[in-house]
N, C-alpha and C positions, 0 to 999 in steps of 0.2 A: 463362498457363503452359500451351503445349501438351504439356510430361510428364507431364499430368496426363489426358490422353486417356485411353490406355490403363489409369490405376490404376481410373479410374473404374467402368470396365466390368469391372474384377477384384472377386470376393466379399471378404468380409470376411476370410474363412480365410486366403485366399491371400495377402492383406499380411499376415496374421500370420506363415504362412511365411515370404513374402520377410521379414521382418526378423528372424525367430530363428535362418536362416540365417549367418548374421555376414557374408555379400556386400551389404548395404546400402550407399547411396551416400549419402555426408557431407560435408558442403558443408566444403571446406578455406579456411574461413578464419581469422584471425587475429589474435590480442588488440589489433593494433595498427593494425585496416583503421580504425578512424576516429583523426582527428587533431584537436588543438585548434588552431584559426583565429585565433580573438577572444574576449575577455569581458570582461567587464562587471562589478566588485565590485558588490555590493547592499546589503550589509549589513544585510538585514533581520534580523530578530528571530528566535528559533530554539527558545526556551524563555522561558518567563515562571514569578516566583518572589513570595511574596507576605507581609509578617507585617502587622500591625495599622496601623504608620505610611507606609509605602512600596512599592512595586511594582516590580519588578527585571526589569530585561531581559538576555537574552542573545543579543547576536550573534555574527558571528565576530570574535574575536578582543578584545572588551569585555565588559565589562556596564556599564547604563546603569541608571538610579533615576527613580524618580519620586517626591516628596514626596505623599502622600494626606492626610494629616493636617490641612494648610491648606485649607478648600475653595476661597477666590482663589488659592490657587496654578498653577504653570504645570505645563501639562499635557505642556511637550516636557520630554523624559528629557536627564538629564546625565551624565559620564561618571561613571562611578564608580571602574570598573579598568578597566588592561588585563590581558587572561589572557595575554598573549604566547603563545597556542594558540589552537587552534580545537577549542572544548568545544560540545557537542549540547543537554544537558539540566544542572539544576539543581537543588538544595534547601537551602531553610533549615535551618537545626538552630542552636537558639539565637544566638549573635553571631558567625556562620560563613554561608557559604555553600559547597556543594560540588557541584562541577562535574565532569561527565563526558562520555567520549564513545564508541561503542562500540568503538571502536578499540586501548581497554583502556588511555586517558588517564583520570586520575584525580588532580583540585587542590583546594584548599580554599584559599580565599579569604574576609576582614574586612569584616563590613558596615559596619564604623567606624574611622576613624581615617585616616589622610592616605593620599592616590592611591597604589598602588602596584599592582603585579603580583599574580596568586597567591602566596598565604603559601606553600604549598608542593604540590607534582605529583610525582604516581608513572606509569609507563609495568608496567602489570599484566600479566603472560603471558597471560591468561585476557580475552575479549571483556565488554564491561561495560554491560548493558542497563538496568539500573536499581541507585537505591544510595540507601540510608536508616541512617541513625545510630539508633544503638537501645544503651542503657544505657551509655552510652560507648562503643561499640565502632562499625564502620563495617559494614553488612551489604550484599554486595553481589550483584547477577542477574546468574551469567557465562555464560548459555548453556547450552551440553552442559556446558558446567561443573559446573554446580550455584551455590549459596550458598555465599557464602564468606565468612567472619564474620574481620572487619583488629581488632587494638589498634592504636591509633595512641600512640607513645612516642617522643614527640619529634620526629626527623625524618623517625621508622623506620614504616612500616608491618608489622604483624607479624601473619601470618594462624596464626588461633588455632584453624578450624574448618573443614569443609568438608562440608557437605551435600549428598547426590545421590542422594534416594531419586526421584525423577523424572526426566523426559527432558530438556525445555529449559525456563529458566526464562528471561523476561522482565520481571516487573515485581513491585515492591513495594509496600505496603503496611505503617504501622505505628501501633500507638497502644498508650500506654504501655510495658508489658512484652509487649506481642504483636506479630506479627510475620506478615503472611499475604504467601506466594509464589504468583504465578501460573508454572503449570508448564503449558508452551500444548498439551501432548497429553494432560493428564490432570485439570486444572480448579486449584483454588486448595489450599495449603497452609497450614494454622495453627501455628505456634509460639511457644512462652513462652521468655522470655529471664530467664536466672535461673544463677547462681553462673556468672558467666562463657562462658555456653555457652544455646545455640539448642536447646529440644526438642521435637520434632513432639508435638503432641497431638490436632490431627485431619485430615482431607483434605474433601477436596469434590469430588465428581468433576463433570466439562464433562464432554458430546458433542461441544460446540463448542469452537477452542482459544477462549480469554477475551481481549478487549485491555485491561480494565485492572480493579481491582479499589480500592476504598475500603475504609478501618474507623475507626469511629468507636468513641469510648468512651461508653458508657452506664454508669447505676448498678448495672445487675443482670448489668454486664459488657463484651460487647461486639459491635457489627452489621456482619459483613461483606456488603460488596455488589458485584458483579462486572459486565460483560454481556461479550457477543459479537460488540460490534458491529453488533447486528441490531436489533430491538426488546425483546429478553430482559430483566430483570434478574435476576439470583440472587440471592438474599439470606440469610444466616443466620448468625440469633441464638443467641449463644455466653454459656454463664453464667462469671462471674467462674473460675471452678476449670476450665473449658474441658471438662467432664463432659458438661451438658447439653446441647444443638445441636436446634435447630428450623429447618429451612430452608421455603424457597418460590419459587416464582419469578411476579413481576410483570409482565404485559406492561403496554406504553407502547404507543402508536400514532403513533410516531415511531422512528426512527433513533437508538440514542443513541452518543453519539461521544467525551462523556467526564464522567468521576465525578472527586468530590473532598468531603471533609470537613469540615463547617465544625461544631463544636462535636459535639454527639450525633445530628447531622442528616446525610443523604447527601444533596449536589448533585449536580443530571444536566442535561447538554447534549445537546440534539437537532440532528441537522444542517440542521435547517430552522431553527432559530436561538430552539427553546425551551429554557426554562429552568424545573426543577419541581425541587422540594424534598420529600425521603424521612422527615417527623419520626418521632421518637424512635418505635420503637412500633408505628409505624406502617406500613401494608401498601398505601395508597393514597396515591402522589406530588401535592404538591399544585400548581400551578400557579402561578408566579410571572410577569407580564406578560413577555413574550417580549421581550429587548433585539434580535432579529433579526441574532443572532450566530452560526452553527453553528460549536463550541469543537472544535478538536481537543488543547487542553491548556486546563486550569480548575484553577484554584486560588484559593482564599480565605483571609481573616483573621483566620478563624474566629470563635466566637461562636454561641448559638442564637438571638437576638434582632437586634439589629443589625449585620449585618456588610456587606464588600465582597466581590465577585468580580472575578476578574480572568480574560478570556476571551482566547486568541488562534487566530483562524480560522486555516484551511490556506493562506491567503494574505499570511500573519502580519500582519494587522488584529490594534492591541490593544484591547480594548475593558475599562473598569470598571464594573461594577452596584454602584451601592450598593442594599441591602435591608432591609427593615426590617419584622419580623413575616413573611409570605408575598407582600410585595410590592416591587417597585420601586418606587424613592423617586429614583432618577437614575443616567443611563446618561455615560458619559464616554468619548470617542473619545482616545487617545492619540495620538500626531505620532512616526509612527517610518516609517523609509525603506520602501518597497515594490518588492513584484518586480513583474513582469507575471501577471494571472492566466489570461491566455491568450497565446497568440503562433500569428503563420503566416507564414511564407516567403514570400517576392517571387521572381517571374521574375527582378528585374537585379540580383539577388546583397544586396539587406538583408533586413530583418525587420521586424516589426510586432508589437507589444505593448499590451497596455491596463494600465495603471497607476492606478487610482482610475478607471476611466470615461474617463480620456483616452488618445486615442491617441497611442503613439510610434513613433516612426519611429527605426531604427536600423542606419546605414549602416558595413559594414563595412570594417576593415584591422587594422591591428593591436589595436585596442579598437575597442568598441561605441560609436559617438557615440552623444549618445540627444537627441532634440527633437522637441517637441509636435505633432501633427498637426490634431488636432479633439478638441475635450469635445462626447461626447453627453450631456445632462442625467439620463438616467439609467444610465448606463454603460454599456460594455459587457461583455458577461459571456463571450463566444465569438468568434473571430475565424477568417474562412476566407480564403484567395485564389485565384481561378483566373481565367486569361485578363487576368492586368492589374487586375482588379477586387477589390474588398475586401470582405468580407460581414461585418456585427455583428450580433449576436444580444443582446439587452436582455431580464432577465427581469421588473426593474418595469415596464420600458414597452410589455408585450410585441409587440415592435416587430423586422421582420429589416430592414433597411438595406443597402444598396449605394452605395459611393463609387470613386470615381476616386480615384489617386493622381499628383499630377504636380507635380515639382519642390520635393519636400519639405509637399508642400499638400495634402489630402483636401477632393475636392468629391462632397458629395452629390451622388447621381444618383438615387436610388429609394429609398421607403418602403412594407412593409406592413403592416396590422395583423394580429395572428396571434390566432388565439381561444384559445389559454393558452399560460401561461409556457412559453418554448422552453428544452430543455436541453443542444443540443448542435444543432450547423450543419456538414454533409457535401459537399463538395463533389464532383457525380456524372460533371460532363464539362460538354464546351460543343462546339457544331455549329453552324454557317451563322450565325454572330452570336446565336445563342439558348446560355444557360447554366443547366444546372440544377441545382437543390442541394435536398437531402434536409435538413429541418427538423426536430430530433425534439422535440415536444411533452411532457407530463406523460402524455396518454392518447394520441397515434394520433405517426404520421411523413406530415406534409406534403412532399410533393414540390412544387416549385416552378421556373418558369422566370424568366430573366431575359432581357428583349431588347434586345439594346446597341443596336439600332437607336433604337427609340423610348424607351428607358430606363425602361419597365415591366417591373413584376414580375406574374406568370399562377400560379396555382395548376393544376397540372393532373391528380393524382389524390393520394390520402388510403390510408392504412394506420391499421386500427383493432382493434389485437390484441384487446383488452379488459379490456386491466390497465394498472396505474400502471407508466410506463418507467423504469427505472433505466437503462440502459445500451442504446445500438444502434451497428451497424457494417454498412458498407455494400461491398461487394467489384465485382467487377467486372458481374454480373448476380446478385445477390441483396441481400437486406435480413435482417439477423439482428436482432432485437427483445428484449432479456430486462425481467423484475420485476424488482422487491427482493425476489419469493419465489424466483427461480429459473426461474420459467414461461419458455419459450423459444418465441417464434415466427420461424420464417424461409420465405422466399417468393422467388421467382425472377420478375422484375421488367425488362422495357425501359423505357427514360427515356418514349417517345413513348407507347406505348398502355397501360403500367403494369403491377400483379402478372399473372404469367402460371402460371395451374394451381393448384391446391389448395395452403394453405400447409401446411408440417408445424407440429408443435404437440410439446412435452417437456416436462420438469420436471426441469432438472441436478442443481443444489447450492444452496448457499445463493444470499447476497446476492453478486447480480455486483459488479465494480469498471473493468472493462475488457472489448472485446473484441475482435478483430478476423478479419476473414473474408478468406480464399486460397480461390475455388474450392468446392469442398466440404467443406472444412475452418474450421471454428471455433476460435480460441483465446480461452480462457475466463480472464483473469483476478479472483482471487479475493482476501482479505487476507492467506491465508496458501500458494497455490499458485496455479499456473499448470496450465491441464488443456485439451489438446488432444481434439476432437470432430470425427467424420467424419459427413457428412450422406446416410443411405441414404435417395435420392429414391423408390426403389422402395420399398419398407419403412415410407415417411413416418415414419422415425426418426432420433434422435442416438444415436451409436456412439460411447462412451469408449476410448480407444484409447491404452497405454502407463499408464506410471506417472506421475504428476503432477512439474511441477517444482517444488522447493521455494524458488521466489521470494515473498516475502511482500509484504502492503501493494503488489500491480499498482495505477498510478493510471493510468496511459495505453498502449497496444497499436498501433502501427502496423505495417503489410504494404504494403510497396515494391513492388509486381507486376515492376519493372524488373529491381533487385536479388535479388529476391525473399528479401530482408532481413525478419527480423522483431525492431521496435523496441519492447523493455519498459522502462517509465520506471515505478519505484516507492520506495520507501522508502531504498535500499540506492543508489539512482545509475540511470543508464540499464545497459542489459546488451543484448545480440542475438546471436539465431541464423541460421542457415539453414532457410530455411521452402518448399526447394522440393520437400522429400519431407515434409510436416506430420508424416504419422502415424511418422517415422523421426526425430524431433528430435534431437539429439544433444549435442555442447557449447555451452555457453549461456555467451557471452564479455560480460567488463566494458568499458564502454567508461571507459578510464583520465582520471582526475580530475573524473567527473562526482558529483554531489551527490544527496542527497534531492528527487527532482521534483516540481512543481507542475504543470510540465506539459510539453509535447515538439511538434516539428513535424520532419517528415522528408519529402523530395522532394528528387526529381534530385541523388542524391547528397548535401547536407548537411541536418546534423542541429543542431536547435537546440532547448535545455532550458534551461525556468529551474526555480532553486534558489531556496531563501530565500538565497542567499548571494550566486547570483551569476549573470548570462545569459551562457551559454557557443554559442559556435556551431560544430561539429564538419563536417571533411568527410572523405569517406570515400574510401577507397585511387583510383586513378584508372583502374585497370582493375578491372575488378567479379570478385567472385571466383571460384576457380577451382573444380570441382568435376568429379572423379573418383571413377571405384570403387576402393578402398583394398584391401589386399592385406590379407586376412582374419588381425586377429590376436587377435581372441577368440573363442570356438566353444562349444559344448557340445551336450548332447545334453538327453532332458528330463528331467525329477525323475523318481523311480523311488523307490516307488511314485505314482503319481498315477492316479486319487484316494486320499489317506490319511487314516490316522485317529490315527497313532503318532509318525512321523519321517519325512519321504520328502528326499532329498539330492541333489545334481547334482555333477558333476565336470566343472571350465573347464576348458578347454586353452588358454592363453595363448604368444604368440609371446617370442622371445628380446629384444625390443627393449622388453619391458613388464616385464622381469625389474629390480628396485626402484620399479616405481612407484606409488603411493598407486593404491587400489581401493576403492569405496565396492561395500558389498552392503545391497540395501534388498529388505523387505517392507511392499507397502503392499495395502488393501483395493481393492473395488471403488470406494469411492466416491475412491480417492485419497487415502485417510488414511492416513500413513505408520504401521505397525505394529511395523518394525527395522529397525535402522543400525547398520552395523557398518562401521568402515575399517580398514584395513588396508594390508600393503605388500606387492606382489607377490614371492614368493621362490622360486619354483619354477613349470617349464613348465605343471602340472597341478595347480591349486587345489580343492578339494572345501566345497560351503556344504551343511549340514545344518540341517534346520530342523523342530522340534519342536508346530509349530502352538502357538506363546507368545509373545508379546508381549512387552518389554524388561524387564515392570516382574514378567513370568513368569508371567501369568496367561492360560489359553485362550483362544483366540480363540475365534471365534464359526464354524458352520460356515459353506462359501460359496466364493466363489471371488478366489482370491489373485493377484497380480506377483510375480515374483523380478525384480529388476534388478542387473546387476554393471555399473556403470562403470570406467575407467580410460584417462588418457590422450585421450583424446577418442572411446571404444570404448563401443559400451553393447552390451547385452546383454540381451534381455528372454524371460523364460519363464513361462509358465500354470500353477496350482496350484488345486487341490478340493482341500482341509480337509471332513472328515467325521469329527462325534465319536460 
């Protein structure tokens, strides 16, 4: 990336001046830069629900059922209903299944009776993040549009109440007449249902965005438990009247991924397969024998003595655990269609994925034709391809293996035992018949070399950051390693010589989920955002650039140095952006037709995406994206006064072409947390934005540095403010 040469010797102040001057280089990418060339439907399970007799599986366009009452019954699901449309989540309420998708589709299906499509379906105007039937009504979490309460009258769904006390609602839980709602920006709100309406009785604040909430009914009232997707549990005990409330934080020694209620207890699932019970009134979770399944979704048949738990893992595997007291009496695996857990693109136009430990080769055409290559006893957890060789790592076997693919078959070439369980494998390059790989272990990164002439592995150097690794990424000549707590370690290296110079250390933010490196810039994904950092080698520190991108649940980040495009895989599909000037990252486009990402691979203009519903292959446009300096369409002076303690405002000048376009104004703090968001339409060539140092809820913010960002039609303007009380 030669264009970075000048940028690297420019100080951060000069970079900010260039950014706010209005004449910044932006990639002229378009939404159709990637186009779909091949697809294979998987039909994997996207959600589960459970009652005391059966487990229900939601797959694209159908509902399947597994009878659990008969111990000798087959665990192969049978088809219960065709849905006729793609739903993403479901919940049982009485004799009905309620189904929904974030795109606003809501449906109801009967659990009993003859096989048929959904009984009713509605297309709502707002997004649907969660649904809970309560008191004969239906509550819907609608993101920025609040919590909506509907009444089902025949075939009509009548709006009854709209609650917009918070900012963005993404989760719901209910018990009896109590309803808990997650506000991503503030915490949890507790409502009481009476007289056909919901009344707010308590608000529980959280500094971190919450992933999930569960509520259990207990004799004294209710117990709410929420998780931030890290190792903390926020617990609130509420009296029956809602007046008496006690709160506490319980720290676990694992990352919490899912919660559900079972009678008066709360069940907790961890990323490493942990299963724990928080008993009624207890402050210490009780460990159940681990089933080895880290659930992204967990459901229960209820009860506090003997009950069953359904676990859906990130790869659409489904397990049913029977629990008696605090003992795991039995774990049963449900036979379901499987999506590849990892994919790699090959140089000859095909792609390879792992399905239940079996390497599968997919030849491209109008469809992706699948056939098995080779089965590794412990299963492959991650694949990588380089110079016509396939490399796979196995966590259970702590092993790295190399294979040569010939005529649809794999031939094992070499094997290397690893000292720790591997997390990831990253190709570094090849020269003179030698292939270099970075193998990310739980406590170190081991760089190994594979000699194609004698077919052997050799370890050439290690990096030991002295913490438990969560994510690692490699650029052309630098290695970035992040811990679960957000500690970051960055070092320049030469493949032959190893690390060069002193490593740069820092602490950035909460638990990272993905990372990508481009020269001196690092893109890091979190559960609720994507942030860009610049590495200042002279000052030995990381510098936070711009406001964060509101891209939630980032799973994978991959940077292609040839096209200088950053590919972002997350819960809401695949997105991409120009990364030629990371400090000026502008428009982020979505890949049309992509779904929630399990894994992706991007090389040589080809993009392979694995979701629970399909395996897709996209190709980029034949011509690399054109980049040019656009005409200045948005400009502004600095905020005045600045610093300020009362109010500050800025006048924004906009070109005539932007009249009538939607514009978004944001204020974010130095941690990248959004404080204010305002969406309007440009009506005149000059618009004025005024900020009085308050959040969207009207509370006064803390003193400190804030960033203002205006974005319209791909043009981005950023200004810095300092608020002093």
